[in-house]
C-alpha positions, -999 to +999 in steps of 0.1 A: +045+650-239+011+636-237+005+606-259+041+598-263+052+563-252+085+554-249+094+514-242+130+501-236+121+466-229+114+443-259+093+420-233+065+452-227+057+449-268+050+409-272+015+399-284+009+384-251+006+413-232-032+435-230-043+461-246-045+481-214-005+477-210+007+479-247+014+506-276-017+496-293-038+516-264-020+546-265-022+546-305-059+542-304-063+566-275-042+592-290-057+587-322-097+593-305-082+619-287-068+640-317-035+640-303-020+638-337-024+637-375+002+616-386+017+585-371+048+562-382+045+530-358+081+518-361+083+482-363+089+446-375+060+434-349+031+421-373+009+418-339+007+459-344-010+454-377-046+451-369-042+476-340-028+499-373-058+493-391-085+495-362-070+528-353-072+539-390-109+530-391-117+545-355-101+577-361-112+590-390-088+612-412-057+599-391-028+588-413-012+562-393+017+537-411+038+508-400+076+514-412+100+487-405+134+493-385+168+493-403+173+458-420+142+442-409+116+450-439+113+415-446+096+407-411+064+429-419+054+431-458+027+457-447+053+483-437+059+517-461+093+514-462+126+510-440+145+531-417+180+529-426+204+532-397+218+567-412+183+582-404+181+564-371+218+579-362+209+615-377+177+613-352+190+607-322+188+634-294+227+643-285+242+626-255+234+652-230+211+685-234+201+710-209+165+721-208+151+745-183+183+745-166+181+708-159+209+685-176+195+656-192+219+627-205+209+598-228+209+566-212+241+545-226+218+516-239+205+541-264+238+548-276+242+542-315+266+512-322+301+519-327+309+519-364 
């Protein structure tokens, strides 16, 4: 889907990465190109706070909020709320799904932890 960004490696999200290769670039670009009305940025990383504030200022009318991952609200005081573990579990795609006749399998590293 245009404008969607999926990252699996933590090192690609660190503060030292340049804007040209980071979620900050996509947030700003998508906001300015009217690809969303509301964005929930799920991160406890305070390095994204300024990117969210700048995008809000530059992409007028867009609602953009930071949301903390489970058990991490204390790491970023501007997070609107904390996503619960239960909400994450209920939001996962199934292990396999068929789309346009093609079977897609969720990578094992995205499987929820065993309870």
